[in-house]
C-alpha positions as semicolon CSV with decimal commas, in nm:
position;residue;x (nm);y (nm);z (nm)
1;A;-2,207;2,675;4,461
2;T;-2,493;2,570;4,422
3;G;-2,604;2,973;4,337
4;V;-2,888;2,869;4,639
5;T;-2,882;3,093;5,000
6;V;-3,037;2,918;5,292
7;Q;-3,114;3,175;5,555
8;G;-2,927;3,024;5,907
9;L;-2,712;2,854;5,764
10;T;-2,409;2,744;5,913
11;Q;-2,075;2,638;5,759
12;E;-1,796;2,533;5,978
13;V;-1,394;2,461;5,959
14;V;-1,272;2,062;6,014
15;S;-0,964;1,981;6,115
16;S;-1,023;1,553;6,141
17;P;-1,253;1,303;6,080
18;V;-1,413;1,369;6,425
19;D;-1,455;1,704;6,408
20;F;-1,686;1,613;6,085
21;L;-1,858;1,353;6,312
22;D;-1,982;1,576;6,603
23;L;-2,135;1,838;6,374
24;L;-2,268;1,553;6,181
25;A;-2,431;1,451;6,522
26;L;-2,560;1,848;6,622
27;G;-2,673;1,838;6,297
28;A;-2,905;1,528;6,352
29;K;-2,988;1,631;6,734
30;S;-3,189;1,993;6,565
31;R;-3,350;1,790;6,333
32;A;-3,712;1,850;6,403
33;T;-3,909;1,538;6,508
34;A;-4,278;1,471;6,646
35;A;-4,485;1,165;6,738
36;T;-4,714;1,025;6,504
37;L;-4,964;0,693;6,480
38;A;-4,725;0,576;6,193
39;N;-4,402;0,670;6,428
40;E;-4,300;0,779;6,739
41;R;-4,009;0,969;6,660
42;S;-4,086;1,103;6,261
43;S;-3,895;1,332;6,069
44;R;-4,092;1,645;6,009
45;S;-3,822;1,796;5,754
46;H;-3,600;1,655;5,550
47;C;-3,197;1,691;5,621
48;I;-2,938;1,800;5,400
49;F;-2,563;1,757;5,514
50;T;-2,268;1,909;5,314
51;I;-1,934;1,840;5,291
52;S;-1,691;2,044;5,072
53;L;-1,316;1,982;5,013
54;E;-1,051;2,152;4,849
55;A;-0,729;2,003;4,754
56;R;-0,461;2,226;4,664
57;L;-0,187;2,053;4,431
58;P;0,162;2,098;4,404
59;D;0,107;2,351;4,041
60;G;-0,053;2,570;4,211
61;S;-0,416;2,424;4,115
62;S;-0,698;2,286;4,281
63;R;-0,912;2,039;4,290
64;H;-1,314;2,104;4,436
65;S;-1,514;1,874;4,537
66;R;-1,878;1,816;4,722
67;L;-2,073;1,572;4,906
68;N;-2,410;1,566;4,955
69;L;-2,563;1,340;5,290
70;V;-2,946;1,369;5,226
71;D;-3,203;1,184;5,436
72;L;-3,543;1,253;5,301
73;A;-3,807;1,297;5,489
74;G;-4,105;1,037;5,415
75;A;-4,462;1,079;5,222
76;E;-4,740;1,035;5,463
77;T;-5,113;0,952;5,463
78;T;-5,355;1,110;5,712
79;K;-5,485;0,817;5,762
80;S;-5,154;0,635;5,877
81;T;-5,038;0,916;6,064
82;G;-5,350;1,079;6,239
83;A;-5,157;1,419;6,178
84;T;-5,310;1,738;6,276
85;G;-5,203;2,129;6,337
86;A;-4,895;2,211;6,240
87;T;-4,796;1,845;6,289
88;L;-5,018;1,806;5,959
89;T;-4,865;2,124;5,778
90;E;-4,531;1,985;5,767
91;A;-4,656;1,667;5,628
92;N;-4,850;1,852;5,332
93;K;-4,515;2,023;5,296
94;I;-4,328;1,700;5,302
95;N;-4,514;1,556;5,026
96;A;-4,492;1,847;4,806
97;S;-4,165;1,845;4,806
98;L;-4,170;1,457;4,748
99;T;-4,358;1,501;4,447
100;A;-4,137;1,778;4,285
101;L;-3,835;1,558;4,304
102;G;-4,061;1,301;4,159
103;K;-4,116;1,531;3,863
104;C;-3,742;1,602;3,834
105;I;-3,627;1,238;3,842
106;K;-3,888;1,174;3,567
107;A;-3,752;1,488;3,311
108;L;-3,433;1,394;3,412
109;S;-3,461;1,019;3,375
110;S;-3,673;1,127;3,021
111;G;-3,351;1,210;2,837
112;K;-3,516;1,426;2,567
113;G;-3,354;1,724;2,674
114;A;-3,684;1,783;2,900
115;H;-3,746;2,080;3,145
116;V;-3,618;1,945;3,487
117;P;-3,818;2,178;3,749
118;F;-3,603;2,189;4,008
119;R;-3,728;2,527;4,077
120;D;-4,091;2,400;4,227
121;S;-3,956;2,326;4,568
122;K;-3,653;2,427;4,816
123;L;-3,520;2,083;4,824
124;T;-3,482;2,002;4,451
125;R;-3,325;2,386;4,370
126;L;-3,035;2,273;4,667
127;L;-3,018;1,901;4,481
128;K;-3,001;1,955;4,132
129;D;-2,618;1,970;4,095
130;S;-2,662;1,592;4,304
131;L;-2,991;1,490;4,077
132;G;-2,852;1,683;3,733
133;G;-2,461;1,805;3,741
134;N;-2,134;1,665;3,714
135;T;-2,227;1,383;4,010
136;R;-2,200;1,031;4,150
137;T;-2,536;0,965;4,316
138;T;-2,656;0,697;4,533
139;L;-2,994;0,636;4,647
140;L;-3,127;0,404;4,929
141;V;-3,486;0,329;4,918
142;C;-3,663;0,262;5,268
143;A;-3,969;0,011;5,191
144;S;-4,174;-0,184;5,478
145;Q;-4,358;-0,533;5,408
146;H;-4,614;-0,454;5,614
147;H;-4,981;-0,468;5,424
148;D;-5,039;-0,116;5,550
149;S;-4,727;0,023;5,359
150;F;-4,767;-0,179;5,050
151;N;-4,862;0,145;4,844
152;M;-4,574;0,345;4,967
153;T;-4,361;0,044;4,900
154;V;-4,489;0,037;4,562
155;S;-4,436;0,397;4,492
156;S;-4,084;0,454;4,679
157;L;-3,968;0,114;4,394
158;R;-4,077;0,307;4,128
159;F;-3,913;0,615;4,224
160;A;-3,621;0,437;4,263
161;Q;-3,624;0,208;3,926
162;R;-3,708;0,553;3,727
163;A;-3,349;0,740;3,888
164;K;-3,165;0,425;3,817
165;T;-3,195;0,533;3,449
166;V;-3,110;0,875;3,534
167;K;-2,733;0,973;3,360
168;T;-2,475;1,220;3,429
169;R;-2,149;1,293;3,321
170;V;-1,895;1,324;3,586
171;S;-1,540;1,480;3,528
172;V;-1,285;1,677;3,829
173;N;-1,328;2,006;3,907
174;V;-1,035;2,183;3,849
175;V;-0,946;2,548;3,956
176;R;-0,620;2,676;3,759
177;S;-0,384;2,898;3,917
178;P;-0,308;3,194;3,793
179;E;0,033;3,131;3,651
180;Q;-0,155;2,870;3,438
181;L;-0,409;3,059;3,348
182;M;-0,165;3,310;3,164
183;A;0,029;3,060;3,016
184;A;-0,307;2,935;2,875
185;I;-0,392;3,299;2,734
186;K;-0,019;3,301;2,577
187;E;-0,118;2,982;2,368
188;L;-0,411;3,119;2,236
189;K;-0,295;3,467;2,153
190;K;-0,050;3,261;1,975
191;E;-0,322;3,085;1,743
192;V;-0,523;3,351;1,722
193;A;-0,170;3,504;1,525
194;R;-0,150;3,190;1,348
195;L;-0,527;3,172;1,234
196;K;-0,488;3,528;1,108
197;V;-0,224;3,447;0,927
198;E;-0,360;3,156;0,785
199;N;-0,700;3,375;0,701
200;A;-0,510;3,656;0,538
201;K;-0,343;3,399;0,320
202;L;-0,643;3,242;0,203
203;Q;-0,801;3,555;0,149
204;G;-0,556;3,648;-0,047
205;L;-0,602;3,337;-0,305
206;P;-0,764;3,414;-0,641
207;T;-1,147;3,235;-0,669
208;P;-1,148;2,918;-0,881
209;R;-1,380;3,129;-1,170
210;M;-1,080;3,391;-1,182
211;S;-0,884;3,085;-1,231
212;L;-1,048;2,980;-1,471
213;I;-1,088;3,324;-1,657
214;A;-0,696;3,412;-1,599
215;N;-0,575;3,113;-1,781
216;G;-0,781;3,125;-2,111
217;D;-1,129;2,899;-1,996
218;G;-1,437;3,140;-2,007
219;D;-1,693;2,863;-2,010
220;G;-1,717;2,854;-1,629
221;D;-1,793;2,528;-1,589
222;G;-1,563;2,453;-1,367
223;D;-1,362;2,089;-1,517
224;G;-1,144;2,305;-1,785
225;D;-0,777;2,210;-1,712
226;G;-0,630;2,539;-1,827
């Protein structure tokens, strides 16, 4: 779980690829769009479609994974879109969240343990695990060869170049069964008992200086042969 609660979010259980595609189509249909000077059906929000998978294994354990399909709305300038009113407000929010995403990618790509400002935006909070967690991430960047989009295209390509340098480590998310957990606890208790015995033996040994004095070598330099 991401630890982030989204108001109005729905979660559905699917049993076939058809069910999944139907939900994907429903989500796309519900997405807000509006006409601007640059696009007749301009996306007025980002879209995140999450698929959660759980595989139960014969030994009682289970494996968990999550796939985030994300379609980011493009950055906008008032000059190119002619946005006003509610459309302008939406554009400002889209741009702000994309800026926050860029800051997170910059921090992650630095490789210096820098603070990553995931909390600066709802978008980056939701995508935290996909950006810097136990994950594999594929990024597709849309670019236009039109001269009016030159600055946006260069900015997008620079973002992609920086994102490419982010390093992640991937491991399988396994949830052990109660029986496996009890067996692990039993083994740990055995290890603790063994270490207690070993520690007691070590504490019972005389120190090197005491050994030298007992053998009559009282110069304390530690190099006597006794």
